[in-house]
ZAPADREN-526160 format. One line per 10 residues: number of its first residue (from 0); their letters; for each residue x, y, z of N, C-alpha, C, O. Coordinates in nm, 3 decimals, decimal comma. Each point is the difference from the previous one (the first is absolute). Layout:
% ZAPADREN-526160
NUM> a> X Y Z X Y Z X Y Z X Y Z ~ ...
//
This chain:
% ZAPADREN-526160
0> mrktlvflfv> -3,412 -7,717 11,656 -0,001 -0,154 0,035 0,090 -0,059 -0,058 0,080 -0,075 0,055 ~ -0,084 0,100 -0,163 0,148 -0,149 -0,075 0,111 0,051 0,059 0,080 -0,067 0,065 ~ -0,075 0,163 -0,082 0,143 0,067 0,043 0,047 -0,044 0,174 0,118 -0,030 0,021 ~ -0,182 0,029 0,053 0,016 -0,034 0,177 -0,026 -0,128 -0,049 0,102 -0,042 0,056 ~ -0,140 -0,043 -0,102 0,011 -0,176 -0,031 0,130 -0,027 -0,062 0,067 -0,097 0,037 ~ -0,024 0,180 -0,135 0,179 -0,020 -0,025 0,038 0,073 0,087 -0,090 -0,038 0,075 ~ 0,143 0,110 -0,014 0,028 0,023 0,157 0,013 -0,111 0,072 0,101 -0,068 0,020 ~ -0,213 0,054 0,019 0,006 -0,110 0,120 0,079 -0,113 -0,073 0,110 -0,018 0,051 ~ -0,131 -0,043 -0,128 0,095 -0,094 -0,081 0,121 -0,021 0,026 0,046 -0,104 0,048 ~ 0,015 0,203 -0,079 0,118 0,068 -0,066 0,082 0,006 0,154 0,122 -0,014 0,004
10> aallgvlaat> -0,203 0,036 0,119 0,027 0,028 0,098 0,012 -0,136 0,089 0,074 0,012 0,097 ~ -0,134 -0,132 -0,114 -0,045 -0,125 0,070 0,103 -0,059 -0,067 0,043 -0,092 0,069 ~ 0,037 0,107 -0,208 0,116 -0,074 -0,045 0,088 0,067 0,014 0,091 -0,060 -0,058 ~ -0,056 0,141 0,094 0,118 0,097 0,049 0,029 -0,090 0,155 0,117 -0,023 0,030 ~ -0,191 -0,010 0,032 -0,036 -0,034 0,149 0,049 -0,156 0,005 0,045 -0,069 0,092 ~ -0,067 0,047 -0,207 0,004 -0,178 0,004 0,116 -0,018 -0,065 0,010 -0,110 -0,053 ~ 0,085 0,186 0,040 0,094 0,008 -0,122 0,111 0,035 0,146 0,112 -0,050 -0,013 ~ -0,132 0,116 0,122 0,046 0,038 0,100 0,028 -0,098 0,069 0,112 -0,013 0,050 ~ -0,205 -0,072 -0,035 -0,015 -0,087 0,119 0,114 -0,144 -0,065 0,088 -0,069 0,052 ~ -0,126 0,075 -0,134 0,133 -0,112 -0,057 0,091 0,007 -0,028 0,065 -0,099 -0,033
20> tapstskida> -0,001 0,257 0,034 0,178 0,000 -0,022 0,036 0,044 0,097 0,102 0,065 -0,019 ~ -0,146 -0,067 0,160 0,004 0,045 0,141 0,086 -0,097 0,084 0,062 0,042 0,097 ~ -0,056 -0,196 -0,139 0,021 -0,131 0,070 0,103 -0,032 -0,078 0,086 -0,084 0,023 ~ -0,099 0,170 -0,140 0,133 -0,082 -0,097 0,126 0,117 0,028 0,110 -0,016 -0,053 ~ -0,131 0,103 0,116 0,123 0,097 0,029 0,060 -0,009 0,149 0,103 0,051 0,044 ~ -0,197 -0,131 0,020 0,070 -0,010 0,150 0,049 -0,118 0,014 0,076 -0,026 0,094 ~ -0,124 -0,096 -0,217 0,086 -0,083 -0,003 0,157 -0,004 -0,061 0,100 -0,064 0,033 ~ -0,126 0,159 -0,134 0,150 0,047 -0,045 0,050 0,043 0,132 0,071 -0,086 0,052 ~ -0,086 0,182 0,011 0,061 0,033 0,141 0,047 -0,103 0,070 0,114 0,001 0,046 ~ -0,188 -0,089 -0,032 0,042 -0,082 0,106 0,081 -0,118 -0,053 0,046 -0,078 0,084
30> iaatpsqpka> -0,020 0,051 -0,237 0,091 -0,047 -0,092 0,130 0,085 0,011 0,113 -0,049 -0,009 ~ -0,133 0,143 0,023 0,120 0,080 -0,001 0,074 0,002 0,163 0,123 -0,006 -0,002 ~ -0,179 0,012 0,115 0,053 -0,022 0,126 0,077 -0,107 0,044 0,087 -0,007 0,086 ~ -0,135 -0,073 -0,159 0,028 -0,198 0,066 0,131 -0,006 -0,085 0,004 0,026 -0,120 ~ 0,111 -0,067 0,207 0,116 -0,012 -0,013 0,006 -0,133 -0,136 -0,087 -0,086 -0,013 ~ 0,175 0,096 -0,052 -0,026 -0,067 -0,071 0,143 -0,074 0,024 0,114 0,047 0,001 ~ -0,173 -0,215 0,022 0,060 -0,121 0,037 0,054 -0,092 -0,137 -0,061 -0,025 -0,104 ~ 0,199 -0,014 0,147 0,066 -0,077 -0,113 -0,090 -0,117 -0,029 -0,061 -0,079 0,072 ~ 0,076 0,097 -0,224 -0,074 -0,124 -0,090 0,075 -0,131 0,055 0,117 -0,014 -0,034 ~ -0,166 -0,065 0,102 0,059 -0,156 -0,039 0,037 -0,072 -0,114 -0,082 -0,043 -0,082
40> pspktpttpt> 0,234 0,026 0,073 0,009 -0,076 -0,152 -0,106 -0,104 -0,014 -0,035 -0,065 0,099 ~ -0,016 0,047 -0,213 -0,089 -0,086 -0,027 0,056 -0,115 -0,080 0,065 0,017 -0,104 ~ -0,093 -0,142 0,159 0,072 -0,138 -0,040 0,002 -0,019 -0,140 -0,100 0,036 -0,063 ~ 0,180 -0,079 0,012 0,037 -0,007 -0,131 -0,055 -0,113 -0,021 0,023 -0,090 0,080 ~ -0,098 0,071 -0,180 -0,097 -0,103 -0,033 0,077 -0,077 -0,104 0,015 0,038 -0,116 ~ 0,049 -0,190 0,184 0,082 -0,059 -0,097 -0,036 -0,009 -0,188 -0,101 -0,067 -0,021 ~ 0,139 0,098 -0,052 -0,020 -0,018 -0,133 0,001 -0,139 -0,031 0,108 -0,058 0,014 ~ -0,225 -0,021 -0,061 0,011 -0,051 -0,098 0,052 -0,001 -0,145 -0,034 0,076 -0,091 ~ 0,110 -0,159 0,087 0,055 0,018 -0,193 -0,091 -0,053 -0,069 -0,048 -0,114 0,009 ~ 0,021 0,205 -0,086 -0,122 -0,020 -0,088 0,009 -0,084 -0,131 0,066 0,025 -0,101
50> knpplsgtnp> -0,129 -0,108 0,122 0,048 -0,149 -0,146 -0,030 0,068 -0,129 -0,123 0,013 -0,001 ~ 0,166 0,031 -0,093 -0,048 0,006 -0,134 -0,130 -0,083 -0,032 -0,040 -0,109 0,040 ~ -0,004 0,192 -0,116 -0,082 -0,100 -0,037 0,017 -0,092 -0,090 0,075 0,021 -0,095 ~ -0,141 -0,135 0,108 0,036 -0,132 -0,060 -0,010 0,067 -0,169 -0,086 0,071 -0,051 ~ 0,239 -0,140 -0,017 -0,030 0,033 -0,140 -0,116 -0,114 -0,086 -0,045 -0,107 0,040 ~ 0,032 0,150 -0,117 -0,106 -0,074 -0,086 0,041 -0,126 -0,019 0,113 -0,007 -0,049 ~ -0,186 -0,132 0,078 0,062 -0,114 -0,009 0,069 -0,054 0,119 0,076 -0,096 -0,015 ~ -0,094 0,143 0,119 0,061 -0,018 0,137 -0,123 -0,012 0,126 -0,113 0,046 -0,015 ~ 0,153 -0,106 0,122 -0,100 -0,056 0,084 0,021 0,086 0,106 0,114 0,041 -0,022 ~ -0,157 0,017 0,135 0,016 0,058 0,069 0,102 -0,086 0,100 0,028 0,044 0,112
60> gdepiktpap> 0,023 -0,167 -0,160 0,085 -0,076 0,095 0,142 -0,019 -0,084 0,064 -0,105 0,008 ~ -0,022 0,214 -0,088 0,097 0,036 -0,095 0,040 -0,126 -0,072 0,119 -0,019 -0,024 ~ -0,230 -0,085 -0,019 0,039 -0,114 -0,091 -0,025 0,061 -0,125 -0,098 0,076 -0,005 ~ 0,144 -0,088 -0,065 -0,019 0,017 -0,194 -0,106 -0,094 -0,017 -0,001 -0,121 0,025 ~ -0,082 0,191 -0,067 -0,139 -0,102 -0,082 0,043 0,019 -0,161 0,010 0,094 -0,079 ~ 0,010 -0,235 0,077 0,043 -0,034 -0,143 -0,143 0,029 -0,057 -0,106 -0,049 0,040 ~ 0,125 0,143 -0,146 -0,059 0,063 -0,110 -0,008 -0,116 -0,114 0,102 -0,028 -0,062 ~ -0,254 -0,056 0,029 0,043 -0,062 -0,133 0,063 0,071 -0,140 -0,020 0,110 -0,050 ~ 0,090 -0,204 0,017 0,069 0,116 -0,171 -0,167 -0,029 -0,039 -0,092 -0,077 0,029 ~ 0,119 0,186 -0,109 -0,098 0,008 -0,088 0,026 -0,094 -0,136 0,106 -0,019 -0,060
70> aptpttpteq> -0,273 -0,047 0,027 -0,044 -0,088 -0,110 0,079 0,010 -0,074 0,006 0,122 -0,015 ~ 0,100 -0,187 -0,077 -0,030 0,034 -0,146 -0,080 -0,011 -0,057 -0,083 -0,091 -0,007 ~ 0,099 0,241 -0,079 -0,111 0,011 -0,100 0,008 -0,095 -0,117 0,107 -0,016 -0,061 ~ -0,202 -0,037 0,033 -0,034 -0,146 -0,089 0,015 0,086 -0,124 -0,077 0,093 -0,026 ~ 0,205 -0,136 -0,068 0,014 0,040 -0,145 -0,051 -0,103 -0,102 0,013 -0,122 0,003 ~ -0,072 0,197 -0,092 -0,068 -0,098 -0,114 0,091 -0,043 -0,095 0,046 0,090 -0,071 ~ -0,021 -0,163 0,058 0,119 -0,068 -0,108 -0,059 0,022 -0,135 -0,096 -0,050 -0,058 ~ 0,196 0,152 0,021 -0,014 0,009 -0,177 0,009 -0,126 -0,088 0,089 -0,081 -0,024 ~ -0,208 0,096 -0,013 -0,013 -0,087 -0,110 0,089 0,041 -0,108 0,036 0,112 -0,036 ~ -0,004 -0,246 -0,013 0,090 -0,017 -0,136 -0,048 -0,074 -0,120 -0,049 -0,113 0,001
80> appvatsptp> 0,063 0,170 -0,077 -0,069 -0,070 -0,156 0,090 -0,154 0,021 0,115 -0,027 0,037 ~ -0,202 -0,031 -0,069 0,055 -0,163 -0,029 0,134 0,062 -0,118 0,020 0,110 -0,051 ~ 0,038 -0,218 0,045 0,083 -0,020 -0,090 -0,057 0,002 -0,158 -0,116 -0,034 -0,021 ~ 0,188 0,067 -0,070 -0,062 -0,049 -0,099 0,064 -0,109 -0,048 0,123 -0,002 -0,009 ~ -0,196 -0,094 -0,024 0,083 -0,113 -0,068 -0,001 -0,033 -0,156 -0,078 -0,026 -0,092 ~ 0,203 0,041 0,117 0,043 0,029 -0,125 0,058 -0,088 -0,105 0,113 -0,018 0,044 ~ -0,120 -0,043 -0,147 0,010 -0,139 -0,066 0,124 -0,027 -0,059 0,052 0,068 -0,088 ~ -0,001 -0,180 0,145 0,187 0,000 -0,009 0,053 0,043 -0,211 -0,028 -0,067 -0,099 ~ 0,078 0,148 0,103 0,093 0,015 -0,125 -0,018 -0,166 -0,072 0,042 -0,092 0,070 ~ -0,101 0,060 -0,199 0,054 -0,108 -0,023 0,136 -0,045 -0,081 0,021 0,065 -0,102
90> dptpapeptp> 0,080 -0,174 0,137 0,101 0,015 -0,055 -0,026 0,024 -0,129 -0,115 -0,031 -0,030 ~ 0,204 0,091 -0,092 -0,017 0,020 -0,085 -0,011 -0,155 -0,065 0,053 -0,095 0,058 ~ -0,127 0,078 -0,184 0,071 -0,179 -0,021 0,032 -0,005 -0,133 -0,070 0,033 -0,096 ~ 0,181 -0,077 0,096 0,085 0,067 -0,122 -0,064 -0,093 -0,130 -0,053 -0,110 0,010 ~ 0,073 0,186 -0,128 -0,037 -0,014 -0,133 0,058 -0,176 -0,046 0,112 -0,048 -0,014 ~ -0,248 -0,006 0,001 0,074 -0,173 -0,044 0,067 0,063 -0,132 -0,031 0,094 -0,074 ~ 0,150 -0,200 0,077 0,066 0,012 -0,126 -0,029 -0,081 -0,130 -0,005 -0,120 -0,024 ~ -0,014 0,236 -0,053 -0,076 -0,080 -0,159 0,093 -0,124 0,024 0,107 -0,039 0,047 ~ -0,221 0,008 -0,109 0,060 -0,215 -0,074 0,074 0,033 -0,126 -0,050 0,065 -0,091 ~ 0,180 -0,117 0,091 0,045 0,032 -0,150 -0,107 -0,108 -0,084 -0,060 -0,105 0,023
100> ipevkpfktg> 0,080 0,203 -0,135 -0,039 -0,065 -0,107 0,089 -0,015 -0,110 0,060 0,085 -0,066 ~ -0,063 -0,253 0,059 0,080 -0,069 -0,094 0,014 0,066 -0,137 -0,102 0,044 -0,053 ~ 0,248 -0,029 -0,024 -0,033 0,041 -0,126 -0,025 -0,119 -0,077 0,038 -0,117 0,008 ~ -0,140 0,205 -0,112 -0,023 -0,095 -0,069 0,017 0,031 -0,159 -0,060 0,076 -0,075 ~ 0,164 -0,165 0,055 0,070 0,059 -0,152 -0,099 -0,013 -0,118 -0,094 -0,078 -0,016 ~ 0,145 0,180 -0,064 -0,097 -0,079 -0,133 0,005 -0,096 -0,082 -0,082 -0,028 -0,087 ~ 0,223 -0,050 0,126 -0,007 -0,095 -0,137 0,007 -0,111 0,125 -0,008 0,017 0,122 ~ 0,025 -0,121 -0,193 0,067 -0,117 0,064 0,168 -0,031 -0,073 0,048 0,052 -0,101 ~ -0,004 -0,128 0,169 0,104 -0,015 -0,076 0,059 -0,107 -0,091 0,007 -0,118 0,032 ~ 0,031 0,163 -0,141 0,050 -0,139 -0,099 -0,028 0,057 -0,149 0,021 0,109 -0,052
110> sfdgalitnk> -0,070 -0,216 0,012 -0,056 0,031 -0,198 -0,119 -0,071 0,027 -0,042 -0,097 0,064 ~ -0,005 0,210 -0,159 -0,166 -0,071 -0,048 -0,021 0,053 -0,132 0,008 0,117 -0,037 ~ -0,049 -0,269 -0,059 -0,054 0,025 -0,117 -0,133 0,039 -0,035 -0,103 -0,055 0,039 ~ 0,115 0,179 -0,137 -0,128 0,015 -0,040 -0,076 -0,067 -0,110 0,060 -0,085 -0,066 ~ -0,206 0,117 0,035 -0,059 -0,110 -0,070 0,037 0,025 -0,167 0,044 0,096 -0,063 ~ -0,077 -0,200 0,035 0,045 -0,006 -0,166 -0,100 0,063 -0,065 -0,114 -0,046 0,016 ~ 0,135 0,169 -0,107 -0,090 0,090 -0,053 -0,002 -0,012 -0,172 0,106 0,008 -0,063 ~ -0,196 -0,020 0,017 0,005 -0,050 -0,165 -0,070 0,153 -0,102 -0,103 0,050 0,043 ~ 0,132 -0,024 -0,099 -0,030 0,109 -0,049 -0,012 -0,049 -0,170 0,019 -0,110 -0,052 ~ -0,054 0,224 0,003 -0,025 -0,031 -0,164 0,138 0,004 -0,095 0,004 -0,035 -0,118
120> yekvqvrlss> 0,121 0,092 0,206 0,104 -0,054 -0,075 0,101 -0,058 0,091 0,104 -0,026 -0,061 ~ -0,101 0,002 0,166 0,079 -0,078 0,088 -0,042 -0,077 0,149 -0,108 0,010 0,058 ~ 0,216 -0,083 -0,020 -0,038 -0,041 0,166 0,088 0,096 0,085 0,107 0,047 -0,039 ~ -0,154 -0,028 0,139 0,096 0,087 0,089 -0,035 -0,028 0,142 -0,102 0,055 0,041 ~ 0,167 -0,129 0,040 0,048 0,024 0,173 0,111 0,014 0,052 0,102 -0,025 -0,064 ~ -0,100 0,053 0,150 0,106 0,091 0,097 -0,007 -0,072 0,117 -0,093 -0,071 0,040 ~ 0,235 0,102 0,029 0,028 -0,075 0,154 0,048 0,120 0,058 0,088 0,067 -0,054 ~ -0,172 -0,019 0,220 0,050 0,067 0,069 0,117 -0,027 0,088 0,029 -0,118 0,015 ~ 0,013 0,172 0,022 0,102 0,019 0,101 0,003 0,059 0,129 -0,011 0,122 -0,012 ~ 0,022 -0,161 0,141 -0,074 0,072 0,108 0,101 -0,001 0,119 0,012 -0,116 0,041
130> ngdamtditm> 0,063 0,204 0,027 0,100 0,003 0,122 -0,124 -0,007 0,107 0,052 -0,018 0,110 ~ -0,190 0,026 -0,097 -0,078 0,051 0,099 -0,037 0,118 0,003 -0,118 0,022 0,028 ~ 0,215 0,095 -0,058 -0,055 0,139 0,000 -0,036 0,030 -0,121 -0,083 0,090 -0,009 ~ 0,123 -0,142 -0,093 -0,033 0,100 -0,159 0,006 -0,159 -0,091 0,015 -0,121 0,016 ~ -0,038 0,225 -0,119 0,048 -0,144 -0,106 0,119 0,071 -0,047 0,024 0,119 -0,020 ~ 0,038 -0,223 0,008 0,176 0,031 -0,061 0,006 -0,024 -0,133 0,073 0,082 -0,056 ~ -0,116 -0,154 -0,008 0,016 -0,053 -0,163 -0,111 -0,062 -0,083 -0,066 -0,092 0,048 ~ 0,054 0,115 -0,111 -0,084 -0,057 -0,109 0,037 -0,053 -0,101 0,078 0,068 -0,068 ~ -0,114 -0,202 0,019 0,112 -0,062 -0,117 -0,115 -0,052 -0,076 -0,107 -0,005 0,062 ~ 0,109 -0,050 -0,227 -0,042 -0,083 -0,052 -0,023 -0,121 0,000 0,091 -0,053 -0,063
140> ivltpssars> -0,181 -0,041 0,109 0,032 -0,159 -0,054 -0,077 -0,011 -0,110 0,057 -0,072 -0,082 ~ -0,184 0,122 0,036 -0,042 -0,004 -0,132 0,020 0,081 -0,126 0,094 0,063 0,049 ~ -0,099 -0,037 -0,109 -0,004 0,093 -0,139 0,027 -0,060 -0,139 0,109 -0,027 -0,051 ~ -0,240 0,012 -0,002 0,021 -0,060 -0,134 -0,016 0,114 -0,108 -0,094 0,062 0,051 ~ 0,116 -0,012 -0,134 0,007 0,072 -0,068 -0,102 -0,001 -0,102 -0,090 -0,020 0,082 ~ 0,022 0,024 -0,205 -0,043 -0,139 -0,068 0,092 0,115 -0,169 -0,005 -0,049 -0,112 ~ 0,058 0,153 0,130 0,022 0,048 -0,139 0,158 0,133 0,059 0,051 0,034 0,106 ~ -0,034 -0,007 -0,239 0,148 0,083 0,038 -0,052 0,114 0,040 0,068 0,078 0,067 ~ -0,186 -0,052 -0,098 -0,025 0,138 0,047 -0,067 0,012 0,170 -0,004 0,098 0,074 ~ -0,041 -0,231 -0,053 -0,043 -0,010 0,138 0,110 -0,019 0,083 -0,015 0,044 0,113
150> iqitndaipk> 0,161 -0,117 -0,145 0,118 0,056 0,066 0,064 0,119 -0,002 0,051 0,048 0,101 ~ -0,048 0,004 -0,207 0,034 0,120 0,028 -0,097 0,119 0,103 0,054 0,093 0,060 ~ -0,167 -0,114 -0,059 -0,131 0,074 0,124 0,044 -0,067 0,141 0,043 0,061 0,098 ~ -0,059 -0,168 -0,109 0,050 -0,080 0,172 0,136 0,044 0,026 0,042 0,021 0,114 ~ 0,026 -0,007 -0,214 0,175 0,045 0,075 0,029 0,107 0,051 0,092 0,032 0,076 ~ -0,237 0,063 -0,154 -0,001 0,175 0,075 -0,015 0,018 0,093 0,062 0,069 0,080 ~ -0,196 -0,161 -0,066 -0,142 0,021 0,105 0,034 -0,068 0,140 -0,039 0,030 0,112 ~ 0,145 -0,156 -0,162 0,013 -0,077 0,136 0,048 0,073 0,095 -0,071 0,031 0,096 ~ 0,198 0,010 -0,108 0,084 0,081 0,101 -0,077 0,144 0,024 0,022 0,062 0,103 ~ -0,082 -0,029 -0,167 -0,083 0,181 0,066 -0,075 -0,037 0,109 -0,003 0,065 0,104
160> lrqqaldyqt> -0,082 -0,206 -0,132 -0,095 -0,058 0,075 0,059 -0,059 0,148 -0,065 0,010 0,104 ~ 0,161 -0,055 -0,108 0,101 -0,060 0,099 -0,012 0,108 0,081 -0,081 0,003 0,092 ~ 0,184 0,122 -0,127 0,047 0,110 0,129 -0,111 0,030 0,019 -0,034 -0,045 0,109 ~ -0,101 0,138 -0,193 -0,072 0,049 0,089 -0,038 -0,111 0,136 0,020 0,029 0,118 ~ -0,088 -0,182 -0,177 -0,016 -0,069 0,147 0,086 -0,004 0,090 -0,035 -0,003 0,118 ~ 0,170 0,003 -0,158 0,099 0,034 0,107 -0,028 0,125 0,063 -0,008 -0,006 0,123 ~ -0,010 0,120 -0,177 -0,011 0,149 0,088 -0,092 0,015 0,074 0,008 0,031 0,119 ~ -0,143 -0,060 -0,203 -0,082 0,034 0,102 -0,082 -0,132 0,114 -0,082 0,009 0,092 ~ 0,161 -0,133 -0,160 -0,036 -0,141 0,111 -0,107 -0,011 -0,048 -0,074 -0,029 0,094 ~ -0,017 0,037 -0,237 -0,133 -0,073 0,015 -0,002 0,003 -0,140 0,068 0,066 -0,079
170> advdnvsgat> -0,178 -0,167 0,057 -0,006 -0,070 -0,124 -0,087 0,147 -0,133 0,012 0,002 -0,123 ~ -0,076 0,081 0,197 -0,101 0,124 -0,040 0,121 0,090 -0,077 0,029 0,099 0,067 ~ 0,040 -0,110 -0,178 0,091 0,091 -0,099 -0,067 -0,013 -0,115 -0,071 -0,088 -0,049 ~ 0,117 0,220 0,007 -0,026 0,035 -0,112 0,018 -0,122 -0,145 0,087 -0,087 -0,007 ~ -0,162 0,105 -0,063 0,004 -0,047 -0,148 0,113 0,017 -0,058 0,038 0,114 0,027 ~ 0,056 -0,181 -0,113 0,087 0,090 -0,074 -0,029 0,012 -0,134 -0,022 -0,094 -0,076 ~ 0,021 0,226 0,043 -0,073 -0,015 -0,177 0,067 -0,035 -0,077 0,122 0,011 -0,004 ~ -0,216 -0,075 -0,095 0,020 -0,115 -0,117 0,030 -0,140 0,064 0,088 -0,072 -0,046 ~ -0,178 0,032 0,171 0,081 -0,120 0,054 -0,136 -0,043 0,113 0,026 -0,039 0,114 ~ -0,186 0,055 -0,170 -0,076 0,007 0,077 0,019 -0,114 0,067 0,045 -0,007 0,114
180> ytsdsykqsl> -0,091 -0,118 -0,207 0,002 -0,146 0,047 0,124 -0,036 0,063 -0,007 -0,038 0,117 ~ 0,085 0,040 -0,156 0,144 -0,008 0,127 -0,020 0,030 0,123 0,027 -0,082 0,088 ~ -0,081 0,216 -0,055 -0,004 0,077 0,092 -0,114 -0,090 0,030 0,039 -0,109 0,040 ~ -0,131 0,118 -0,044 -0,115 -0,055 0,085 -0,010 -0,187 0,047 -0,062 -0,043 0,098 ~ 0,126 -0,025 -0,178 0,061 -0,089 0,026 0,092 0,004 0,095 0,001 -0,089 0,086 ~ 0,085 0,187 -0,086 0,127 -0,023 0,076 -0,070 0,068 0,204 0,031 -0,042 0,111 ~ -0,113 0,137 -0,146 -0,056 0,030 0,151 -0,101 -0,115 0,034 -0,056 -0,004 0,110 ~ 0,036 -0,089 -0,208 -0,121 -0,074 0,100 0,065 -0,082 0,032 -0,038 -0,041 0,109 ~ 0,157 -0,035 -0,161 0,076 -0,113 0,066 0,062 0,034 0,129 0,004 -0,067 0,103 ~ 0,056 0,215 -0,135 0,072 0,046 0,096 -0,093 0,018 0,174 0,046 -0,008 0,114
190> qaaidqaan> -0,173 0,033 -0,156 -0,103 0,013 0,125 -0,019 -0,117 0,066 -0,011 -0,022 0,121 ~ 0,008 -0,058 -0,228 -0,043 -0,157 0,059 0,125 -0,063 0,111 -0,017 -0,070 0,099 ~ 0,154 0,126 -0,161 0,110 -0,038 0,071 0,006 0,085 0,147 0,030 -0,034 0,115 ~ -0,073 0,157 -0,171 -0,008 0,092 0,151 -0,105 -0,059 0,128 0,029 -0,020 0,118 ~ -0,157 0,002 -0,188 -0,080 -0,066 0,099 0,030 -0,134 0,061 -0,063 -0,032 0,101 ~ 0,184 -0,079 -0,170 0,018 -0,103 0,114 0,099 0,061 0,094 0,010 -0,046 0,114 ~ 0,066 0,149 -0,155 0,136 0,050 0,065 -0,078 0,047 0,136 0,033 -0,041 0,111 ~ -0,152 0,141 -0,136 -0,038 0,075 0,095 0,001 -0,063 0,145 0,003 -0,122 -0,018 ~ -0,003 0,145 0,136 -0,014 -0,045 0,126 -0,139 0,046 0,056 -0,034 -0,030 0,114
//
């Protein structure tokens, strides 16, 4: 039974295919029998020049569109350090000139009499001469020895005392040996003269 049905289905399918292909064959034959006619030239279609698409930044009327310039990028100003205030260098102040110290001379200029000194054996008084810078001379204005021995002692002592005083420019000199009274009296009178002559 199944085989019969398959056979019938195949037969029906073949019949359908035959019916559809037959007209096609006749149409092909008819076309082949029809004389070919010359083809009429097809009218040329006028070619319209194609416009290139407008470039970027232009409008269809070929008028250029002004593209606004890009806004400048704002730049941040560089902060500069404020100038350091420098104090002006002071002009060097010249050192004040030292005030000249007036020269003070040790003695006045002139002659000055010392005190009259009396000792056990004699009286003694000297005179001092000075040029202002130093003692220049010492002379005896009073010398009264009381005996021949005193004269001998004073004659030996006075020149030695005088020379020491002029050399050291002072009355503080050494006593002459053996003439203590004469030496002390001479120095006391000379010191009094120096006190008068001193500035």
